[in-house]
LUMMIKE-855963 format. One record per residue (C-alpha): x, y, z; residue number from 1. Coordinates in nm, 2 decimals, decimal comma, padded with zeros to 4 digits. Layout:
<atoms>
[atom [X; Y; Z]; NUM];
...
</atoms>
This chain:
<atoms>
[atom [00,01; 00,01; 00,01]; 1];
[atom [00,15; 00,37; -00,10]; 2];
[atom [00,16; 00,60; 00,16]; 3];
[atom [-00,07; 00,85; 00,16]; 4];
[atom [00,13; 01,20; 00,22]; 5];
[atom [-00,08; 01,49; 00,42]; 6];
[atom [-00,02; 01,79; 00,61]; 7];
[atom [00,09; 01,75; 00,96]; 8];
[atom [-00,02; 01,91; 01,27]; 9];
[atom [00,33; 02,05; 01,37]; 10];
[atom [00,57; 02,29; 01,44]; 11];
[atom [00,82; 02,47; 01,26]; 12];
[atom [01,11; 02,22; 01,30]; 13];
[atom [00,94; 01,99; 01,07]; 14];
[atom [01,12; 02,15; 00,80]; 15];
[atom [01,36; 01,93; 00,87]; 16];
[atom [01,19; 01,67; 00,69]; 17];
[atom [01,41; 01,47; 00,40]; 18];
[atom [01,21; 01,43; 00,09]; 19];
[atom [01,44; 01,44; -00,16]; 20];
[atom [01,53; 01,17; -00,38]; 21];
[atom [01,81; 00,92; -00,20]; 22];
[atom [02,10; 00,96; -00,44]; 23];
[atom [02,10; 01,36; -00,34]; 24];
[atom [02,30; 01,48; -00,05]; 25];
[atom [01,98; 01,59; 00,14]; 26];
[atom [02,05; 01,41; 00,46]; 27];
[atom [02,20; 01,65; 00,70]; 28];
[atom [02,20; 01,65; 01,05]; 29];
[atom [01,98; 01,84; 01,25]; 30];
[atom [02,02; 02,00; 01,60]; 31];
[atom [02,42; 01,85; 01,59]; 32];
[atom [02,49; 02,08; 01,85]; 33];
[atom [02,18; 02,00; 02,06]; 34];
[atom [02,35; 01,63; 02,08]; 35];
[atom [02,55; 01,49; 02,36]; 36];
[atom [02,90; 01,36; 02,29]; 37];
[atom [02,73; 01,02; 02,37]; 38];
[atom [02,48; 01,10; 02,10]; 39];
[atom [02,65; 01,17; 01,85]; 40];
[atom [02,92; 00,86; 01,89]; 41];
[atom [02,56; 00,67; 01,94]; 42];
[atom [02,49; 00,83; 01,54]; 43];
[atom [02,82; 00,76; 01,41]; 44];
[atom [02,84; 00,43; 01,48]; 45];
[atom [02,48; 00,34; 01,34]; 46];
[atom [02,58; 00,54; 01,05]; 47];
[atom [02,84; 00,35; 00,98]; 48];
[atom [02,67; 00,01; 01,04]; 49];
[atom [02,40; 00,09; 00,79]; 50];
[atom [02,55; -00,06; 00,46]; 51];
[atom [02,57; -00,39; 00,65]; 52];
[atom [02,29; -00,37; 00,85]; 53];
[atom [02,05; -00,59; 00,71]; 54];
[atom [02,32; -00,89; 00,69]; 55];
[atom [02,26; -00,88; 01,10]; 56];
[atom [01,95; -00,77; 01,20]; 57];
[atom [01,81; -01,15; 01,35]; 58];
[atom [01,74; -01,00; 01,64]; 59];
[atom [01,51; -00,69; 01,52]; 60];
[atom [01,32; -00,89; 01,29]; 61];
[atom [01,19; -01,15; 01,61]; 62];
[atom [01,13; -00,82; 01,84]; 63];
[atom [00,93; -00,64; 01,54]; 64];
[atom [00,78; -00,96; 01,46]; 65];
[atom [00,69; -00,98; 01,87]; 66];
[atom [00,56; -00,59; 01,86]; 67];
[atom [00,34; -00,59; 01,55]; 68];
[atom [00,16; -00,93; 01,60]; 69];
[atom [-00,08; -00,77; 01,82]; 70];
[atom [-00,06; -00,39; 01,71]; 71];
[atom [-00,29; -00,17; 01,53]; 72];
[atom [-00,01; 00,02; 01,35]; 73];
[atom [-00,27; 00,23; 01,13]; 74];
[atom [-00,34; 00,62; 01,04]; 75];
[atom [-00,03; 00,85; 01,13]; 76];
[atom [00,27; 00,60; 01,22]; 77];
[atom [00,56; 00,76; 01,40]; 78];
[atom [00,87; 00,52; 01,44]; 79];
[atom [01,13; 00,63; 01,60]; 80];
[atom [01,47; 00,48; 01,58]; 81];
[atom [01,36; 00,37; 01,22]; 82];
[atom [01,72; 00,26; 01,08]; 83];
[atom [01,67; 00,15; 00,74]; 84];
[atom [01,27; 00,14; 00,76]; 85];
[atom [01,01; -00,12; 00,83]; 86];
[atom [00,66; -00,13; 00,63]; 87];
[atom [00,36; -00,02; 00,78]; 88];
[atom [00,12; -00,14; 00,56]; 89];
[atom [-00,17; -00,01; 00,73]; 90];
[atom [-00,02; 00,34; 00,79]; 91];
[atom [-00,19; 00,66; 00,67]; 92];
[atom [00,12; 00,82; 00,64]; 93];
[atom [00,49; 00,74; 00,84]; 94];
[atom [00,69; 00,97; 01,02]; 95];
[atom [01,05; 00,80; 01,05]; 96];
[atom [01,27; 00,96; 01,31]; 97];
[atom [01,64; 00,83; 01,38]; 98];
[atom [02,00; 01,02; 01,49]; 99];
[atom [02,14; 00,84; 01,23]; 100];
[atom [02,18; 00,98; 00,87]; 101];
[atom [02,36; 00,70; 00,71]; 102];
[atom [02,04; 00,49; 00,82]; 103];
[atom [01,83; 00,75; 00,68]; 104];
[atom [02,02; 00,80; 00,36]; 105];
[atom [01,90; 00,38; 00,36]; 106];
[atom [01,56; 00,45; 00,45]; 107];
[atom [01,49; 00,69; 00,20]; 108];
[atom [01,55; 00,45; -00,09]; 109];
[atom [01,34; 00,15; 00,08]; 110];
[atom [01,05; 00,37; 00,14]; 111];
[atom [01,07; 00,68; -00,04]; 112];
[atom [00,72; 00,79; 00,05]; 113];
[atom [00,81; 00,80; 00,44]; 114];
[atom [00,88; 01,11; 00,57]; 115];
[atom [01,23; 01,12; 00,77]; 116];
[atom [01,35; 01,34; 01,01]; 117];
[atom [01,70; 01,35; 01,17]; 118];
[atom [01,59; 01,42; 01,53]; 119];
[atom [01,67; 01,26; 01,89]; 120];
[atom [01,40; 01,07; 02,04]; 121];
[atom [01,43; 01,29; 02,36]; 122];
[atom [01,32; 01,62; 02,17]; 123];
[atom [01,09; 01,52; 01,91]; 124];
[atom [01,03; 01,79; 01,65]; 125];
[atom [00,65; 01,74; 01,66]; 126];
[atom [00,38; 01,91; 01,77]; 127];
[atom [00,17; 01,82; 02,10]; 128];
[atom [-00,14; 01,54; 02,01]; 129];
[atom [00,01; 01,50; 01,67]; 130];
[atom [00,05; 01,13; 01,63]; 131];
[atom [-00,17; 00,83; 01,60]; 132];
[atom [00,06; 00,55; 01,71]; 133];
[atom [00,40; 00,57; 01,81]; 134];
[atom [00,65; 00,26; 01,69]; 135];
[atom [00,97; 00,18; 01,86]; 136];
[atom [01,18; -00,14; 01,82]; 137];
[atom [01,50; -00,20; 01,99]; 138];
[atom [01,55; 00,20; 01,99]; 139];
[atom [01,54; 00,37; 02,30]; 140];
[atom [01,80; 00,15; 02,54]; 141];
[atom [02,05; 00,40; 02,38]; 142];
[atom [01,89; 00,73; 02,49]; 143];
[atom [02,06; 00,90; 02,77]; 144];
[atom [01,74; 01,03; 02,97]; 145];
[atom [01,50; 00,74; 02,86]; 146];
[atom [01,24; 00,91; 03,09]; 147];
[atom [01,28; 01,21; 02,88]; 148];
[atom [01,20; 01,03; 02,55]; 149];
[atom [00,93; 00,85; 02,71]; 150];
[atom [00,78; 01,19; 02,79]; 151];
[atom [00,80; 01,29; 02,46]; 152];
[atom [00,65; 01,00; 02,32]; 153];
[atom [00,36; 01,09; 02,59]; 154];
[atom [00,33; 01,47; 02,46]; 155];
[atom [00,32; 01,38; 02,06]; 156];
[atom [00,07; 01,12; 02,12]; 157];
[atom [-00,28; 01,24; 02,03]; 158];
[atom [-00,55; 01,14; 02,32]; 159];
[atom [-00,65; 00,79; 02,26]; 160];
[atom [-00,31; 00,69; 02,07]; 161];
[atom [-00,10; 00,39; 02,14]; 162];
[atom [00,25; 00,36; 02,17]; 163];
[atom [00,46; -00,01; 02,12]; 164];
[atom [00,81; 00,00; 02,21]; 165];
[atom [01,07; -00,31; 02,26]; 166];
[atom [01,38; -00,24; 02,44]; 167];
[atom [01,72; -00,44; 02,58]; 168];
[atom [01,70; -00,48; 02,96]; 169];
[atom [02,00; -00,60; 03,19]; 170];
[atom [02,08; -00,96; 03,22]; 171];
[atom [02,16; -00,95; 02,81]; 172];
[atom [02,44; -01,09; 02,64]; 173];
[atom [02,55; -01,33; 02,94]; 174];
[atom [02,73; -01,55; 02,68]; 175];
[atom [02,99; -01,22; 02,65]; 176];
[atom [03,05; -01,21; 02,98]; 177];
[atom [03,13; -01,59; 03,00]; 178];
[atom [03,36; -01,48; 02,76]; 179];
[atom [03,55; -01,22; 02,90]; 180];
[atom [03,41; -00,95; 02,65]; 181];
[atom [03,28; -00,62; 02,78]; 182];
[atom [02,97; -00,59; 02,69]; 183];
[atom [02,71; -00,25; 02,75]; 184];
[atom [02,54; -00,23; 03,09]; 185];
[atom [02,15; -00,15; 03,04]; 186];
[atom [01,90; -00,02; 03,23]; 187];
[atom [01,68; -00,27; 03,50]; 188];
[atom [01,33; -00,43; 03,39]; 189];
[atom [01,20; -00,28; 03,72]; 190];
[atom [01,35; 00,07; 03,68]; 191];
[atom [01,17; 00,10; 03,28]; 192];
[atom [00,88; -00,03; 03,41]; 193];
[atom [00,81; 00,24; 03,71]; 194];
[atom [00,93; 00,50; 03,42]; 195];
[atom [00,64; 00,38; 03,21]; 196];
[atom [00,41; 00,39; 03,51]; 197];
[atom [00,49; 00,75; 03,60]; 198];
[atom [00,27; 00,87; 03,30]; 199];
[atom [-00,08; 00,91; 03,32]; 200];
[atom [-00,15; 00,64; 03,09]; 201];
[atom [-00,52; 00,53; 03,01]; 202];
[atom [-00,41; 00,18; 03,02]; 203];
[atom [-00,01; -00,03; 02,98]; 204];
[atom [00,09; -00,40; 02,91]; 205];
[atom [00,46; -00,43; 02,99]; 206];
[atom [00,64; -00,80; 02,94]; 207];
[atom [00,96; -00,91; 03,01]; 208];
[atom [01,11; -01,22; 02,80]; 209];
[atom [01,43; -01,40; 02,71]; 210];
[atom [01,51; -01,39; 02,33]; 211];
[atom [01,81; -01,62; 02,21]; 212];
[atom [01,96; -01,56; 01,86]; 213];
[atom [02,19; -01,87; 01,74]; 214];
[atom [02,47; -01,83; 01,53]; 215];
[atom [02,72; -02,07; 01,32]; 216];
[atom [03,04; -01,88; 01,40]; 217];
[atom [03,15; -01,64; 01,68]; 218];
[atom [03,23; -01,44; 01,41]; 219];
[atom [02,89; -01,38; 01,31]; 220];
[atom [02,79; -01,35; 01,63]; 221];
[atom [03,01; -01,10; 01,73]; 222];
[atom [02,93; -00,91; 01,41]; 223];
[atom [02,55; -00,90; 01,50]; 224];
[atom [02,61; -00,67; 01,79]; 225];
[atom [02,62; -00,37; 01,52]; 226];
[atom [02,27; -00,43; 01,46]; 227];
[atom [02,21; -00,29; 01,79]; 228];
[atom [02,45; -00,05; 01,91]; 229];
[atom [02,62; -00,26; 02,12]; 230];
[atom [02,97; -00,14; 02,06]; 231];
[atom [02,87; 00,17; 02,09]; 232];
[atom [02,89; 00,30; 02,50]; 233];
[atom [02,53; 00,31; 02,66]; 234];
[atom [02,31; 00,35; 02,97]; 235];
[atom [02,44; 00,17; 03,27]; 236];
[atom [02,18; -00,06; 03,45]; 237];
[atom [02,19; 00,09; 03,77]; 238];
[atom [01,95; 00,39; 03,68]; 239];
[atom [01,74; 00,47; 03,36]; 240];
[atom [01,92; 00,79; 03,20]; 241];
[atom [02,25; 00,75; 03,39]; 242];
[atom [02,52; 00,68; 03,08]; 243];
[atom [02,88; 00,62; 03,08]; 244];
[atom [03,11; 00,76; 02,82]; 245];
[atom [03,33; 00,47; 02,77]; 246];
[atom [03,55; 00,44; 02,45]; 247];
[atom [03,45; 00,14; 02,18]; 248];
[atom [03,70; -00,04; 02,01]; 249];
[atom [03,55; -00,11; 01,64]; 250];
[atom [03,70; -00,16; 01,32]; 251];
[atom [03,63; 00,04; 01,00]; 252];
[atom [03,31; -00,18; 00,92]; 253];
[atom [03,19; -00,11; 01,24]; 254];
[atom [03,24; -00,49; 01,35]; 255];
[atom [03,32; -00,51; 01,76]; 256];
[atom [03,66; -00,59; 01,87]; 257];
[atom [03,69; -00,83; 02,12]; 258];
[atom [03,80; -00,64; 02,43]; 259];
[atom [03,90; -00,73; 02,79]; 260];
[atom [03,99; -00,49; 03,13]; 261];
[atom [04,29; -00,58; 03,02]; 262];
[atom [04,25; -00,36; 02,66]; 263];
[atom [04,26; -00,48; 02,29]; 264];
[atom [04,36; -00,88; 02,22]; 265];
[atom [04,53; -00,99; 01,88]; 266];
[atom [04,47; -01,28; 01,68]; 267];
[atom [04,58; -01,54; 01,97]; 268];
[atom [04,33; -01,43; 02,22]; 269];
[atom [04,06; -01,45; 01,91]; 270];
[atom [04,15; -01,80; 01,84]; 271];
[atom [04,14; -01,91; 02,21]; 272];
[atom [03,79; -01,69; 02,24]; 273];
[atom [03,65; -01,94; 01,94]; 274];
[atom [03,78; -02,24; 02,19]; 275];
[atom [03,57; -02,09; 02,45]; 276];
[atom [03,26; -02,01; 02,25]; 277];
[atom [03,27; -02,37; 02,17]; 278];
[atom [03,17; -02,48; 02,47]; 279];
[atom [02,85; -02,30; 02,46]; 280];
[atom [02,75; -02,41; 02,16]; 281];
[atom [02,41; -02,61; 02,16]; 282];
[atom [02,22; -02,79; 01,84]; 283];
[atom [02,11; -02,51; 01,73]; 284];
[atom [02,45; -02,30; 01,66]; 285];
[atom [02,59; -02,06; 01,95]; 286];
[atom [02,36; -01,87; 02,17]; 287];
[atom [02,31; -01,55; 02,21]; 288];
[atom [02,04; -01,40; 02,50]; 289];
[atom [01,90; -01,09; 02,52]; 290];
[atom [01,65; -00,98; 02,77]; 291];
[atom [01,39; -00,75; 02,56]; 292];
[atom [01,10; -00,54; 02,72]; 293];
[atom [00,81; -00,48; 02,55]; 294];
[atom [00,52; -00,25; 02,65]; 295];
[atom [00,20; -00,10; 02,46]; 296];
[atom [00,06; 00,21; 02,65]; 297];
[atom [-00,26; 00,42; 02,54]; 298];
[atom [-00,27; 00,77; 02,59]; 299];
</atoms>
């Protein structure tokens, strides 16, 4: 179904919409001076991974299916952290928000009828009560201030509108810890639950579950981490909105590089890592566990 454009009830910042053909230089970083250094690094990490994102998005496809199974994704749909784009066949219009210019360039090619905004989830350039449905799949865990991002979702939703959100929580990636690798510390499910329930939703449904993805080889497992930006700094689990400012180690293809407390290791360490990883292998392959929280709320 081809999305139909209409005039949005949005504030003047909506002139940041990217509507030109995807082969032009239309993608400009909006409000970059207002983004924290951390948010800029996350944006850069995802932009660098845009060309290979589709090769490593197994988890995203699983959680997207979870979100969409019982969702009414119709009317004006706002996709926060849209990446290269998601199909919303029942939507009247799709507004896709992402902080990564590279992702929006891909989205412009994949879904040229979408309205793309290079913007931060914590400062959406949209008017109050202007959106019927908000969708966000594995994006909000990278916000340095999750309560602010949640407040923005509430602000832009129309009364009676719904949001459908998934994000990664604490307890994820235990296999990396077993292998001696550094990984991000995510917010706890209890913290996120409390932030959700601090807003006056008409109703809310919150669910936490373990999602396991399997890989044939360790290299594929490590490469998959770029899909969720796991090699970029992220919030600590101690409190939602508290962030770390650690440097990540990645090569020029965006691939996560194995690190330990002792620092970057060489090929010998990687061989040892592969041998240790084999002790985790199941009939389905090498497992990687994520704790995924999904919630649906009505304003």
